[in-house]
C-alpha positions as CSV (number, residue, x, y, z in Angstrom):
1,M,-36.9,49.1,30.5
2,R,-40.6,48.6,30.3
3,I,-42.5,47.6,27.2
4,F,-46.2,47.1,26.7
5,N,-47.0,43.4,26.3
6,T,-50.3,42.7,24.5
7,L,-50.3,39.3,26.2
8,T,-50.5,40.8,29.7
9,G,-52.2,44.1,28.8
10,S,-49.6,46.1,30.8
11,K,-46.1,47.6,30.6
12,D,-43.8,44.9,31.7
13,L,-40.2,45.0,32.9
14,F,-38.3,43.7,30.0
15,E,-35.6,41.1,30.6
16,P,-34.2,39.0,27.7
17,L,-34.0,35.3,28.0
18,E,-30.2,35.5,27.5
19,N,-28.3,38.4,29.2
20,N,-28.0,41.1,26.6
21,K,-29.2,39.0,23.6
22,I,-32.7,39.7,22.2
23,K,-34.5,37.4,19.7
24,M,-37.2,39.2,17.8
25,Y,-39.6,38.1,15.1
26,I,-41.8,40.5,13.1
27,C,-44.5,39.3,10.7
28,G,-43.6,40.7,7.4
29,M,-45.2,41.3,4.0
30,T,-47.6,39.2,2.0
31,V,-46.1,40.1,-1.4
32,Y,-48.9,40.5,-3.9
33,D,-48.9,44.4,-4.3
34,D,-46.9,47.5,-3.6
35,T,-46.2,48.3,0.1
36,H,-48.4,51.2,1.4
37,I,-48.0,53.7,4.1
38,G,-49.8,51.5,6.6
39,H,-47.0,48.9,6.1
40,A,-44.5,51.8,6.5
41,R,-45.9,52.7,9.8
42,T,-45.5,49.2,11.2
43,F,-42.1,48.4,9.8
44,V,-40.5,51.9,10.6
45,S,-41.8,51.5,14.1
46,F,-40.0,48.1,14.6
47,D,-37.0,49.5,12.7
48,V,-36.7,52.2,15.4
49,I,-37.1,49.6,18.2
50,V,-34.3,47.4,16.8
51,R,-32.0,50.5,16.2
52,Y,-32.6,51.7,19.7
53,L,-32.0,48.4,21.4
54,R,-28.8,48.0,19.5
55,S,-27.7,51.5,20.4
56,I,-27.8,50.6,24.1
57,D,-25.6,47.5,23.4
58,Y,-28.3,44.8,23.1
59,E,-27.4,42.1,20.6
60,V,-30.6,41.9,18.6
61,Q,-31.3,39.0,16.3
62,Y,-34.0,40.5,14.0
63,I,-36.1,38.3,11.8
64,R,-38.8,39.5,9.5
65,N,-40.5,36.9,7.3
66,I,-41.9,37.2,3.8
67,T,-45.3,35.4,3.0
68,D,-44.9,34.4,-0.7
69,V,-47.7,31.7,-0.8
70,D,-51.2,32.8,0.0
71,D,-54.7,33.0,-1.6
72,K,-54.2,36.7,-2.2
73,I,-51.1,36.0,-4.2
74,L,-52.9,33.3,-6.3
75,D,-55.9,35.6,-6.9
76,R,-53.6,38.5,-8.0
77,S,-51.5,36.3,-10.3
78,K,-54.7,35.2,-12.1
79,E,-55.9,38.8,-12.3
80,L,-52.6,39.8,-13.9
81,E,-52.2,36.6,-15.8
82,I,-48.6,36.0,-14.6
83,D,-47.0,33.1,-12.8
84,P,-47.3,33.5,-8.9
85,I,-43.6,33.2,-8.5
86,E,-42.9,35.9,-11.0
87,L,-45.5,38.1,-9.1
88,T,-43.9,37.5,-5.7
89,E,-40.3,38.2,-7.0
90,K,-41.5,41.5,-8.5
91,Y,-43.1,42.7,-5.2
92,I,-40.3,41.5,-3.0
93,E,-37.9,43.6,-5.0
94,S,-40.4,46.5,-4.9
95,M,-40.7,46.0,-1.1
96,Q,-37.0,46.0,-0.6
97,D,-36.6,49.2,-2.6
98,D,-39.3,51.0,-0.5
99,F,-37.9,49.9,2.8
100,L,-34.4,51.0,1.8
101,S,-35.9,54.4,0.7
102,L,-37.2,54.8,4.3
103,N,-33.7,54.0,5.7
104,M,-34.8,50.8,7.3
105,I,-32.0,48.4,8.4
106,K,-32.1,45.0,6.9
107,P,-33.2,42.2,9.1
108,D,-30.6,39.5,10.0
109,A,-32.8,37.1,8.0
110,E,-36.0,37.3,5.8
111,P,-37.2,33.7,5.6
112,R,-39.7,32.9,2.9
113,A,-42.7,30.5,3.4
114,T,-41.9,28.7,0.1
115,H,-38.3,28.0,1.4
116,N,-39.6,26.4,4.6
117,I,-42.2,23.8,3.4
118,D,-40.4,20.9,5.0
119,S,-40.4,22.6,8.4
120,I,-44.0,23.5,8.0
121,I,-45.0,19.9,7.1
122,N,-43.0,18.6,10.1
123,L,-44.8,20.9,12.4
124,I,-48.2,19.8,11.1
125,E,-47.3,16.2,11.5
126,K,-46.4,16.8,15.2
127,L,-49.7,18.5,15.8
128,I,-51.6,15.6,14.4
129,I,-49.6,13.1,16.5
130,K,-50.3,15.0,19.6
131,G,-54.1,15.3,18.9
132,H,-54.1,19.0,18.2
133,A,-54.8,18.7,14.5
134,Y,-56.8,16.4,12.2
135,V,-57.4,15.6,8.5
136,G,-60.7,16.8,7.2
137,E,-62.3,15.8,3.9
138,S,-59.5,17.4,2.0
139,D,-57.6,19.9,4.2
140,V,-55.8,19.6,7.6
141,Y,-57.2,21.7,10.5
142,F,-56.0,22.9,13.9
143,S,-58.4,21.9,16.7
144,T,-59.0,25.1,18.6
145,E,-60.8,23.2,21.4
146,S,-57.5,21.2,22.1
147,H,-55.8,24.3,23.3
148,S,-57.1,25.3,26.7
149,D,-55.6,28.8,26.5
150,Y,-57.0,29.6,23.0
151,G,-57.9,33.3,22.9
152,K,-55.5,34.5,25.6
153,L,-53.8,37.1,23.4
154,S,-57.0,38.7,22.2
155,R,-58.9,38.0,25.4
156,R,-61.6,36.0,23.8
157,N,-62.9,32.5,24.3
158,L,-64.4,30.1,21.8
159,E,-67.9,30.4,23.2
160,D,-67.9,34.2,22.8
161,M,-66.3,33.9,19.3
162,L,-69.1,31.6,18.1
163,A,-72.0,33.2,19.9
164,G,-74.1,35.0,17.4
165,A,-71.2,34.9,14.8
166,R,-72.0,34.3,11.1
167,V,-69.8,31.2,10.6
168,E,-69.9,29.4,7.3
169,I,-70.8,25.8,7.9
170,N,-67.9,23.5,6.8
171,P,-68.6,19.8,7.3
172,S,-64.9,19.1,7.2
173,K,-64.4,21.0,10.5
174,R,-65.1,19.7,14.0
175,N,-65.5,23.2,15.2
176,P,-66.3,26.3,13.1
177,A,-63.4,28.1,14.8
178,D,-60.8,25.5,13.6
179,F,-58.4,26.9,11.0
180,V,-56.5,25.5,8.1
181,L,-52.9,24.1,8.5
182,W,-52.7,22.5,5.0
183,K,-54.9,23.3,2.1
184,K,-55.5,20.8,-0.7
185,D,-54.5,22.3,-4.1
186,T,-53.7,20.5,-7.4
187,E,-53.6,23.6,-9.6
188,G,-52.1,26.6,-7.9
189,M,-48.9,26.7,-5.9
190,K,-48.5,23.2,-4.6
191,W,-46.1,20.8,-2.8
192,D,-46.2,17.1,-2.0
193,S,-47.3,16.2,1.5
194,P,-48.6,13.2,3.5
195,W,-52.1,14.6,2.9
196,G,-51.6,15.1,-0.9
197,E,-50.7,18.0,-3.0
198,G,-51.4,21.4,-1.5
199,R,-50.0,24.5,0.2
200,P,-49.6,25.6,3.8
201,G,-52.0,27.9,5.8
202,W,-50.9,31.3,6.6
203,H,-50.6,30.9,10.4
204,I,-48.5,27.7,10.4
205,E,-45.9,29.4,8.1
206,C,-45.0,32.0,10.8
207,S,-44.8,29.4,13.6
208,A,-42.4,27.3,11.5
209,M,-40.2,30.1,10.4
210,S,-39.9,31.9,13.7
211,M,-39.1,28.7,15.7
212,D,-36.6,27.6,13.0
213,A,-34.8,30.9,13.3
214,L,-35.1,31.7,17.0
215,G,-36.0,28.5,18.8
216,E,-39.1,27.3,20.6
217,T,-39.3,30.3,23.0
218,F,-38.0,33.8,22.1
219,D,-38.2,37.3,23.4
220,I,-40.4,39.5,21.1
221,H,-43.0,38.8,18.5
222,G,-44.6,41.8,16.7
223,G,-46.7,43.1,13.9
224,G,-49.6,45.3,13.1
225,A,-52.7,45.5,15.4
226,D,-54.8,43.8,12.7
227,L,-52.7,40.6,13.1
228,K,-53.5,40.1,16.8
229,F,-56.5,38.0,15.9
230,P,-56.7,35.6,14.3
231,H,-53.1,35.4,13.0
232,H,-51.1,35.8,16.2
233,E,-53.7,34.0,18.4
234,N,-53.4,31.0,16.0
235,E,-49.6,31.2,16.0
236,I,-49.6,30.9,19.8
237,A,-52.0,28.1,19.9
238,Q,-50.3,25.8,17.4
239,S,-46.8,26.6,18.6
240,E,-47.4,26.0,22.3
241,C,-49.4,22.8,21.5
242,V,-46.3,21.5,19.6
243,T,-43.7,22.4,22.2
244,G,-45.5,22.6,25.5
245,K,-43.6,25.8,26.1
246,D,-44.3,29.5,26.0
247,F,-44.0,30.7,22.4
248,A,-43.0,34.4,22.5
249,R,-42.7,36.1,25.9
250,L,-43.6,39.6,24.7
251,W,-46.1,40.6,22.1
252,M,-46.0,44.1,20.4
253,H,-48.5,45.6,18.1
254,T,-48.5,48.9,16.2
255,G,-51.5,51.1,16.0
256,P,-53.6,51.7,12.9
257,L,-53.0,54.3,10.3
258,R,-55.8,56.4,8.8
259,I,-56.0,58.8,5.9
260,D,-57.6,62.2,6.8
261,K,-59.3,60.3,9.7
262,E,-60.7,57.6,7.5
263,K,-59.7,54.0,7.1
264,M,-57.3,53.5,4.2
265,S,-58.9,51.4,1.5
266,K,-58.9,51.1,-2.3
267,S,-62.6,51.4,-2.4
268,L,-62.4,54.9,-0.8
269,K,-59.7,55.8,-3.3
270,N,-57.4,56.9,-0.4
271,F,-54.9,54.1,-0.8
272,I,-51.4,55.5,-0.7
273,T,-48.4,53.4,-1.6
274,I,-44.9,54.3,-0.2
275,K,-43.8,55.2,-3.7
276,D,-46.7,57.6,-4.1
277,A,-46.0,59.2,-0.7
278,L,-42.4,59.7,-1.7
279,K,-43.3,61.6,-4.8
280,N,-44.0,64.8,-2.8
281,N,-42.1,64.0,0.4
282,S,-38.6,63.2,1.2
283,S,-38.0,59.8,2.8
284,E,-36.7,61.4,6.0
285,V,-39.8,63.6,6.2
286,L,-42.0,60.6,5.9
287,R,-40.0,58.6,8.4
288,F,-40.1,61.5,10.9
289,F,-43.8,61.7,10.4
290,L,-44.3,58.0,11.1
291,I,-42.3,58.1,14.4
292,S,-43.7,61.4,15.7
293,S,-46.6,59.4,17.1
294,H,-46.3,56.5,19.7
295,Y,-46.1,53.2,17.9
296,R,-49.3,51.9,19.7
297,S,-51.3,55.0,19.0
298,P,-53.5,55.5,15.9
299,L,-51.8,57.8,13.3
300,N,-53.7,60.1,11.0
301,Y,-51.9,60.6,7.6
302,S,-52.5,64.1,6.3
303,E,-50.7,66.9,4.4
304,E,-50.8,69.0,7.6
305,G,-49.0,66.3,9.5
306,L,-46.4,65.9,6.8
307,D,-45.9,69.7,6.7
308,E,-45.3,69.7,10.4
309,A,-42.8,66.8,10.1
310,R,-41.0,68.8,7.4
311,N,-40.8,71.9,9.4
312,S,-39.7,70.0,12.5
313,L,-36.8,68.5,10.6
314,D,-35.9,71.9,9.2
315,R,-35.6,73.2,12.7
316,L,-33.5,70.3,13.9
317,Y,-31.1,70.6,10.9
318,N,-31.0,74.4,11.2
319,S,-29.6,74.0,14.7
320,L,-26.7,71.9,13.4
321,K,-25.7,74.4,10.7
322,D,-22.2,76.0,10.8
323,L,-20.9,73.6,13.5
324,D,-19.2,70.9,11.4
325,Y,-15.9,72.7,11.5
326,V,-15.8,72.8,15.3
327,D,-13.8,69.9,16.7
328,S,-15.7,68.6,19.8
329,P,-15.8,65.2,21.5
330,L,-19.1,63.4,22.2
331,I,-20.2,64.1,25.8
332,E,-23.4,62.8,27.2
333,S,-25.5,65.4,29.1
334,E,-28.7,65.4,31.1
335,F,-30.5,65.4,27.7
336,S,-29.3,61.9,27.0
337,E,-30.7,60.7,30.3
338,K,-34.1,62.3,29.4
339,F,-34.0,60.8,25.9
340,H,-33.2,57.3,27.2
341,H,-35.9,57.6,29.9
342,A,-38.5,58.3,27.1
343,M,-37.3,55.4,24.9
344,Q,-37.1,52.9,27.8
345,D,-40.7,53.7,28.6
346,D,-42.3,51.6,25.9
347,F,-40.3,53.4,23.1
348,N,-42.0,56.7,23.6
349,T,-40.7,58.4,20.5
350,P,-42.8,61.6,20.8
351,S,-41.2,62.3,24.3
352,A,-37.8,61.4,22.9
353,I,-38.3,63.8,20.0
354,S,-39.3,66.6,22.3
355,V,-35.9,66.1,24.0
356,L,-34.2,66.6,20.7
357,F,-36.0,69.9,20.3
358,E,-34.9,71.0,23.8
359,M,-31.3,70.3,22.7
360,A,-31.8,72.2,19.4
361,R,-33.0,75.2,21.4
362,K,-30.0,75.0,23.7
363,I,-27.7,74.8,20.7
364,N,-29.2,77.9,19.2
365,T,-28.8,79.7,22.5
366,H,-25.1,78.8,22.6
367,K,-24.6,79.9,19.0
368,K,-26.2,83.3,19.7
369,V,-23.5,84.0,22.3
370,D,-20.7,82.5,20.1
371,D,-20.1,79.6,22.5
372,L,-19.5,77.3,19.5
373,V,-17.6,74.6,21.5
374,K,-20.7,74.0,23.7
375,A,-22.9,74.2,20.7
376,A,-20.8,71.6,18.9
377,Q,-20.7,69.2,21.9
378,L,-24.5,69.4,22.1
379,S,-24.9,69.0,18.3
380,N,-22.7,65.8,18.4
381,E,-25.0,64.5,21.2
382,L,-28.1,65.4,19.3
383,V,-27.0,63.6,16.2
384,S,-25.9,60.5,18.1
385,L,-29.3,60.2,19.8
386,S,-31.1,60.9,16.6
387,N,-29.3,58.1,14.8
388,S,-31.0,55.6,17.1
389,L,-34.2,56.9,15.5
390,G,-32.8,56.7,12.0
391,I,-33.0,60.5,11.4
392,L,-30.5,63.4,11.1
393,Q,-28.1,61.2,9.2
394,D,-27.2,63.8,6.6
395,S,-25.2,66.9,7.2
396,P,-27.2,70.2,7.2
397,Q,-25.6,71.1,3.9
398,E,-26.7,67.8,2.3
399,Y,-30.1,68.2,3.7
400,F,-30.8,71.7,2.6
401,T,-28.9,71.9,-0.7
402,S,-30.6,68.8,-2.0
403,G,-34.0,70.6,-1.6
404,I,-35.3,67.5,0.3
405,S,-37.2,69.5,2.7
406,L,-39.7,70.8,0.1
407,S,-41.8,69.3,-2.6
408,D,-42.1,70.8,-6.0
409,N,-45.6,71.9,-5.3
410,E,-44.6,73.6,-2.1
411,I,-41.8,75.5,-3.8
412,E,-44.3,76.7,-6.4
413,G,-46.6,77.8,-3.6
414,Y,-43.8,79.9,-2.1
415,I,-43.1,81.5,-5.5
416,Q,-46.7,82.5,-5.8
417,K,-46.7,84.0,-2.3
418,R,-43.6,85.9,-3.3
419,K,-45.2,87.1,-6.5
420,Q,-48.2,88.4,-4.5
421,A,-45.9,90.1,-2.0
422,R,-44.1,91.9,-4.8
423,E,-47.4,93.0,-6.4
424,D,-48.4,94.3,-3.0
425,K,-45.0,96.1,-2.8
426,D,-44.2,94.1,0.4
427,F,-40.6,93.8,-0.5
428,K,-39.6,92.7,3.0
429,L,-41.8,89.7,2.8
430,S,-40.7,89.0,-0.8
431,D,-37.0,89.1,0.3
432,K,-37.7,86.8,3.3
433,I,-39.4,84.2,1.1
434,R,-36.4,84.3,-1.3
435,D,-33.9,84.0,1.6
436,D,-35.9,81.2,3.3
437,L,-35.9,79.2,0.0
438,L,-32.1,79.8,-0.3
439,D,-31.6,78.4,3.2
440,K,-33.3,75.3,1.9
441,G,-31.1,75.1,-1.1
442,I,-33.5,76.6,-3.6
443,V,-32.3,79.5,-5.8
444,L,-35.0,81.8,-7.4
445,E,-34.2,83.4,-10.8
446,D,-36.5,86.3,-12.0
447,S,-37.1,87.2,-15.6
448,E,-39.6,88.9,-17.8
449,A,-41.2,85.5,-18.3
450,G,-41.6,84.9,-14.6
451,T,-39.7,83.2,-11.8
452,I,-37.9,79.9,-12.1
453,W,-36.2,77.9,-9.4
454,K,-33.4,75.4,-9.2
455,K,-31.6,73.5,-6.6
456,L,-28.1,74.5,-5.6
């Protein structure tokens, strides 16, 4: 298996530190607002990776942290005039609901920064003793100059970072690139420390939580591409300065998500939460859309893309219809080999999904000639492979009769097309639209007042 390693800039042969055991840490949410589809893209991608690794018999220890102390949290709590702990609890619950909706498996542990203050303080003390950190006028800083490899993940060096950069002068810092390990605070979220009351910096939190859970060196560290610098760069520096060992051996980063080819932002009013996205799309459609692009590639969120995902799922589920009564063992064919070849080439989900469609076409061919045993064998294999992606986990009947493949707006659109067809006396098209909707679990009822619809 080869996986792209941000640290080396190449697809590297992956070999776990311990036989078939994989230790994996993913930077999780900072909980001050609802999760959005950019978060969904990142965490569904890593969910697929964990699922697939487990499906090929790796024992994966999957850790995803929760950042529940941060400047953004304090700012939001002031804005909403609620206690920061009340704020974080609210959005942790909201996050868990969203992730469950998208069929994400739960991590083995979700450490919170506020539950690991002692470990964080201990790590900072070690950095000070070793000469890699210092106490400024009020805060504690990491000395970037003390780590000779600083910048190795993002391929930057300190001189390039500072040359021509607009860096705010801070007399407490020895170097403008130094970053906070402990921030003095007597009013917000605060804990006692050797340096007075305060709270930890963001970067040191993840170093402490990951090493507490997985040890000083572990297999995979991941997150969104926006975390590469400075967050992951700083994690590497402070962790390796404490231990003198490699921190994470493999670094994985997901590509950015855009809305209609523009960056998602609240100022552009194109900010879409997971809850909003699920109002007009089933969770499986959204999940399929998110994995239809390679995890490292940019992904453009659009109605056209979601429609394509919906139609793709319809095609896959349609191939499985009318086969559940055929008793057939699971037999791996050449399709499984092609699927695994794609997934073991840096988790190439688009190529893996194309194999699923090859299988669906073959199933339909078998069904046309009434070779239902072969069709059923292949359908079992298709479902088994799809499970490692977290899709096709309903029966075709459940999928179609729940109406999950269409939004309310889409159903109304079909009704309007059918109305126009009837006015044009194109009864063949009218009947086709009615039958297509029935296949999807939608029944149309005509009356003098118009057409209404209901789910079977």
